[in-house]
Structures are given as C-alpha cells and as structure tokens.
N, C-alpha and C positions, 0 to 999 in steps of 0.2 A: 528786777533787772528789766530795763526798758529795751523794747526792741525797735530797731530802725525802722520807720514809715515805708522807707523804699524797700526793705526787705519784706515787710507785710505784703506790700503791693505786689512784689515779684512772686510770692507764694500763691496769692489769690490768681494771679494771670497763668501760672504753671498747673493750678489745680483745674483750669478750665480746659486745657489741652488733653486730648484723648491719649490714653496709654494702652496700646494694643501689644500683647506679648505672645499670643497664641493664635493659630490660623483661625480657629472656630470663633475668635472675638472679632477677627476682621470679616469673616463671612456674616456674622450677626449684625454688624454695623452696616455692612453692604445691603443686606436685607431690608433693615430699617429705612434706609435712604431710598432704595429702589421703590418701596411702597409707600414712602412719604409718611412714616409712623415713627418718627424719631423718639416720641414720648414712650414707646414701649421697647427701646433697643435692648433692654436686659432680657426681655422675653425671647427675642430673635437670637441673641447670643447663647440662651440656655437651649434653644432649639437646634442651633448648629452645633452644640457639643454632644446632644443626644442623639440626633438624626442624619442620615446621609446628607451631607452638605451640597454635593451636587444636585441632588434631587430637590433640595429646598430652593436653590438658585435657579434651577429649571422652571419650578412652578411660580416663583417669584417674577421671572422674566415674563412669563405668559400674563399673569395678572397685571403687572406694571403696563404692558403693551395695550391692555384692555382698556379703551377709553370710557366705557359705558359704566365702569365700576367707580362708585363714590367712595366707599371706604374699602379701600385696596387691602388694608391690613386684616379686617375681618373676613373679607373674601378669600384671601390667600390661607387663612386658617381653615376656612370651610373646605376648601378645595384640597389642600395638603392632607388634611385628616380624613376626608373623605376618599382619598386615594388608598391610605393606611387602612381603612376599614374595608374597603372593597378587596384589597389584597389578603388580608386576613379571612375574609368569608370565603374567597376562592379556594384557600388552601384547606380551610376546614371542609368543604364541599367534596374536594378531590379525594380525601382520606377514605 
C-alpha cells in the first residue's frame, strides 16, 4: 500500500505543531519561552503539573526581567527551589 507523498508531507507538518490540551501544559510552554529555554519545555510542563502554577510564573517573570542572568533556566530552578527549601525549614523550625 503506497501512501500519497502529499499526505506524508501533511502529517510531517502537523506533527510540528504544538498540541496543548491542559492548562499546565500551556503554563509549561510559557515558562520555557519566558526563560528562553525551549529545549527543556518538557521539564517546565512537569513542574507546572506538580507545583503551584502562579508561583512558577511569578518567579519566571522576575528571572526573565533580570538582564544580568545569562542562563535564565538554571537561575530560575535555583530561585524556585531555593524558595521551597526556605519555606520547608521555616515550618520545621516553628514546630
């Protein structure tokens, strides 16, 4: 069974398009674009699924606006998870 070449070309073009079905997927893609780190968009989608999306976007906006940062994706991870670590230690100390 031979497939039409036009049909195969259509399939290739369609596979390049982004398919977003859930809100966390959109947030993850927005994070990767804001930070200029499209190569790791799956990581940002996973973060958006597991963590507070508004908090992720807030931290990403702050990092994206900082012009002194060269590797915005790496800096974002450090800032975001630094906040999480500080929040955990504060709750453990107050007990």
